[in-house]
Structure formats: C-alpha cells, structure tokens
C-alpha positions as CSV (number, residue, x, y, z in Angstrom):
1,X,-259.1,67.9,18.7
2,X,-258.5,70.5,21.4
3,X,-256.9,69.2,24.5
4,X,-256.0,72.3,26.5
5,X,-257.8,73.4,29.6
6,X,-258.4,77.1,30.4
7,X,-257.7,78.1,33.9
8,X,-260.7,80.1,35.3
9,X,-259.5,80.4,38.8
10,X,-256.4,79.4,40.8
11,X,-256.2,79.2,44.6
12,X,-253.0,78.7,46.5
13,X,-253.6,76.2,49.4
14,X,-250.1,75.7,50.8
15,X,-246.6,77.1,50.4
16,X,-243.8,75.0,51.9
17,X,-240.0,74.9,51.6
18,X,-240.0,72.4,48.8
19,X,-243.5,72.4,47.3
20,X,-246.6,74.4,47.0
21,X,-250.2,73.3,46.4
22,X,-252.8,75.1,44.4
23,X,-256.3,74.2,43.2
24,X,-257.2,75.4,39.7
25,X,-260.7,75.6,38.4
26,X,-260.5,74.8,34.6
27,X,-262.8,74.9,31.7
28,X,-262.5,71.6,29.7
29,X,-262.7,71.4,25.9
30,X,-266.4,70.4,26.1
31,X,-267.1,73.7,28.1
32,X,-267.6,71.7,31.3
33,X,-265.6,72.7,34.5
34,X,-263.4,70.7,36.8
35,X,-260.9,71.1,39.6
36,X,-257.1,70.3,39.3
37,X,-255.0,69.9,42.4
38,X,-251.4,70.9,41.4
39,X,-248.2,70.4,43.4
40,X,-245.9,73.2,42.5
41,X,-242.2,72.3,42.5
42,X,-239.2,74.5,41.3
43,X,-237.6,71.5,39.6
44,X,-234.5,69.6,40.0
45,X,-231.6,67.7,38.3
46,X,-230.2,64.2,38.2
47,X,-226.7,63.3,37.1
48,X,-225.6,60.0,35.7
49,X,-221.9,59.9,36.8
50,X,-219.6,57.3,35.4
51,X,-216.1,56.9,37.0
52,X,-212.8,56.1,35.3
53,X,-213.5,52.4,35.7
54,X,-216.8,52.8,33.8
55,X,-218.9,52.3,36.9
56,X,-222.1,54.2,37.6
57,X,-222.2,56.1,40.8
58,X,-225.5,55.6,42.6
59,X,-226.7,56.8,46.0
60,X,-228.9,54.7,48.4
61,X,-231.2,56.7,50.6
62,X,-234.6,56.5,52.4
63,X,-237.5,58.3,50.7
64,X,-240.3,59.1,53.1
65,X,-242.9,59.7,50.4
66,X,-242.7,56.1,49.3
67,X,-241.4,54.8,52.7
68,X,-238.6,52.9,51.1
69,X,-234.8,53.0,50.6
70,X,-234.1,53.7,47.0
71,X,-231.1,53.4,44.8
72,X,-230.8,56.5,42.5
73,X,-228.5,58.7,40.5
74,X,-227.4,61.7,42.5
75,X,-230.0,64.5,42.3
76,X,-231.3,67.6,43.9
77,X,-233.5,70.6,43.8
78,X,-232.7,73.7,41.8
79,X,-231.8,76.7,43.9
80,X,-232.9,80.3,43.1
81,X,-231.1,81.7,40.0
82,X,-229.1,78.5,39.6
83,X,-228.7,76.9,36.2
84,X,-229.5,73.2,36.0
85,X,-226.0,72.3,34.9
86,X,-224.6,74.1,37.9
87,X,-227.0,72.3,40.2
88,X,-226.0,69.0,38.7
89,X,-222.3,69.6,39.5
90,X,-223.1,70.9,43.0
91,X,-225.4,68.0,43.9
92,X,-222.9,65.4,42.6
93,X,-220.1,66.7,44.7
94,X,-222.3,67.2,47.8
95,X,-223.8,63.7,47.7
96,X,-220.9,61.6,46.4
97,X,-217.7,63.6,46.7
98,X,-217.1,63.4,43.0
99,X,-216.4,66.6,40.9
100,X,-217.8,66.5,37.4
101,X,-215.2,68.2,35.1
102,X,-217.4,67.8,32.1
103,X,-221.2,67.7,32.3
104,X,-223.3,66.7,29.2
105,X,-227.0,67.4,28.9
106,X,-229.2,64.2,28.4
107,X,-232.8,65.3,28.6
108,X,-235.5,66.7,30.8
109,X,-238.5,64.8,32.2
110,X,-241.7,65.4,34.0
111,X,-241.9,62.5,36.4
112,X,-245.5,63.0,37.5
113,X,-247.3,65.5,35.2
114,X,-250.7,64.4,36.2
115,X,-250.5,66.5,39.4
116,X,-247.0,68.0,39.7
117,X,-245.1,70.7,37.8
118,X,-241.7,69.3,38.7
119,X,-239.3,69.1,35.7
120,X,-236.0,67.2,36.2
121,X,-233.1,68.0,34.0
122,X,-230.9,65.0,33.4
123,X,-227.1,65.1,32.8
124,X,-224.2,62.8,32.5
125,X,-220.5,63.0,33.3
126,X,-217.8,60.6,32.5
127,X,-214.9,62.9,33.5
128,X,-214.8,62.8,37.3
129,X,-212.2,63.7,39.9
130,X,-212.4,63.0,43.6
131,X,-213.5,65.9,45.8
132,X,-215.2,66.0,49.2
133,X,-218.6,64.8,50.1
134,X,-220.7,67.5,51.9
135,X,-224.1,66.2,52.9
136,X,-226.8,68.5,54.1
137,X,-227.5,68.2,57.9
138,X,-230.7,66.2,57.3
139,X,-229.3,64.0,54.5
140,X,-228.3,60.4,55.0
141,X,-227.1,58.3,52.1
142,X,-224.5,55.8,51.0
143,X,-222.5,56.0,47.7
144,X,-222.3,52.8,45.6
145,X,-220.6,52.0,42.3
146,X,-222.0,49.5,39.8
147,X,-221.2,48.4,36.3
148,X,-223.7,49.3,33.6
149,X,-224.7,45.7,33.3
150,X,-225.4,45.4,37.0
151,X,-227.5,48.6,36.9
152,X,-229.5,47.4,33.9
153,X,-230.2,44.0,35.7
154,X,-231.3,45.8,38.8
155,X,-233.7,47.9,36.8
156,X,-235.1,44.7,35.0
157,X,-235.5,43.0,38.4
158,X,-237.3,46.0,39.9
159,X,-234.5,46.7,42.4
160,X,-234.2,50.2,40.9
161,X,-237.6,51.8,40.6
162,X,-236.6,55.5,40.6
163,X,-237.9,57.1,37.3
164,X,-235.1,59.6,36.8
165,X,-232.5,56.9,37.3
166,X,-234.2,54.5,34.8
167,X,-234.5,57.2,32.2
168,X,-230.9,58.4,32.5
169,X,-229.6,54.8,32.3
170,X,-231.8,54.1,29.3
171,X,-230.5,57.2,27.5
172,X,-226.9,56.3,28.3
173,X,-227.2,52.7,27.2
174,X,-228.9,53.8,24.0
175,X,-226.0,56.3,23.3
176,X,-223.5,53.4,23.7
177,X,-225.4,51.5,21.0
178,X,-225.1,54.5,18.6
179,X,-221.3,54.5,18.9
C-alpha cells in the first residue's frame, strides 16, 4: 500500500523566533486532495544527566503551551550550525550548572509528528562535573535530583508527563537491564 502524500502547494502562514506555520495542499494515495497544517521547528535536544550519586537531574519549569509546571530532563532548541551533541552539553550547563564530560547518544524522537516537524535528539551523560548555571533572561526553573526508582514511580503515577523525559528514562532503564 502507498502511504506517501505528494505536496502540490505549500504556503507559509507565519514565521516566528521558534516556530513557523505552513499549509500544504497534498494529493492523497487515492488521488483526492487535502490540507495539512504543519508547525515547522528546527529541532532540539534532551539530555538525561546522572550525577556521581546515580541521581537523575531534572528541571521543573512552567510550560505555557500546556499551562502547567512540568518536571523534565534538561533540553533546548538547536542553534544555527550547532551539532545536537554540542547543544546537549550547552543546554545542560545553562539549565543545571552541570558540565557533561562524556555525552552518549540515545535516540531521536518526533514528539508530535501529526502536525509538527520537531525532532528531538536524546543524549545521556553519567560523567558530570559542577559548572555554573546560566539561565536565559526569560527562563525560570528549579533543578532537582531523583533516584531512578523515584523517577520511574513519578512516570507511573503521571507526575512526569513530558514525552522526551519518559522516552529517555525508558531507554536508560532498559540499558541497565542489558548489563
């Protein structure tokens, strides 16, 4: 079966600092036509950082899009010409004050592929040293440390609902089972 849709026309509706919006007219596999509203995003990273005590570093911050305070792994947007691994190290230090001396690739995910192009590259670091937190002017967050068991329980209870965090923790816990 053919699943692909052919783009007939693409119209840019909005271009902001973080996202763009376009409307594509597509031809479906059955030769019918439809519109697709696409949020364009440059992509980002998330880093599961584990300190020398084996605790996971999480940040608590308010997310306006869902109007809630969320507990998440440190994360951020890719900058122009910046490699994802570099972004992960930069964001970890900016948000938490920790410097990742060794960064390991975990995976990449598309959190909302139904309407958004954002791809998040996931990394892990277990070799941290203390640096200096350097939050952006408009960034307000708290840094917390939890054992892996505490984090898994918070996910199971629905206290942690951020997709990148859940995926990173799942990948990490599965890698522990393989040892």
